[in-house]
C-alpha positions in Angstrom: -32.4 -30.2 -26.6 -33.5 -27.2 -24.5 -31.0 -25.6 -22.2 -31.3 -26.6 -18.6 -30.0 -23.4 -17.1 -32.0 -20.2 -16.9 -30.0 -17.1 -16.1 -33.1 -15.4 -14.6 -33.7 -18.3 -12.2 -32.7 -17.1 -8.8 -33.0 -20.5 -7.1 -29.5 -21.5 -8.1 -26.6 -19.9 -6.2 -24.5 -17.4 -8.1 -21.3 -19.3 -8.5 -18.8 -19.3 -11.5 -19.9 -23.0 -12.1 -23.5 -21.9 -12.6 -22.7 -19.0 -14.9 -22.5 -20.2 -18.5 -22.1 -16.8 -20.1 -18.4 -16.8 -19.0 -17.3 -19.0 -21.9 -18.3 -19.8 -25.4 -20.4 -22.9 -26.1 -18.3 -25.9 -27.1 -20.2 -26.4 -30.4 -19.5 -22.8 -31.4 -15.8 -23.2 -30.8 -15.6 -26.4 -32.8 -17.6 -24.8 -35.7 -15.4 -21.7 -35.7 -12.2 -23.8 -35.7 -13.6 -25.9 -38.6 -14.6 -22.9 -40.6 -11.2 -21.3 -40.1 -9.3 -24.4 -41.1 -11.6 -25.0 -44.1 -11.4 -21.4 -45.2 -7.6 -21.4 -45.1 -7.5 -24.7 -47.0 -9.7 -23.2 -49.7 -7.6 -20.0 -49.8 -4.4 -22.1 -50.1 -5.9 -24.2 -52.9 -6.9 -21.1 -54.9 -3.4 -19.6 -54.3 -1.9 -22.8 -55.6 -4.1 -22.7 -58.7 -3.1 -19.1 -59.5 0.6 -19.9 -58.8 0.6 -22.9 -61.2 -1.6 -21.0 -63.8 0.8 -18.0 -63.7 3.8 -20.2 -64.5 2.3 -21.6 -67.7 2.2 -18.2 -69.4 
């Protein structure tokens, strides 16, 4: 879906509600949070594998 707000369009009044560059897009925040959680889960799993593997020697 194409964005409905054009920052170069001067027909809209310049109010904080009309300025979208003040905050991150919601989808980006959700993806960033998901990648951080998934990355930490993978790192914890690898740490657990090395921890268990090191005890068997």
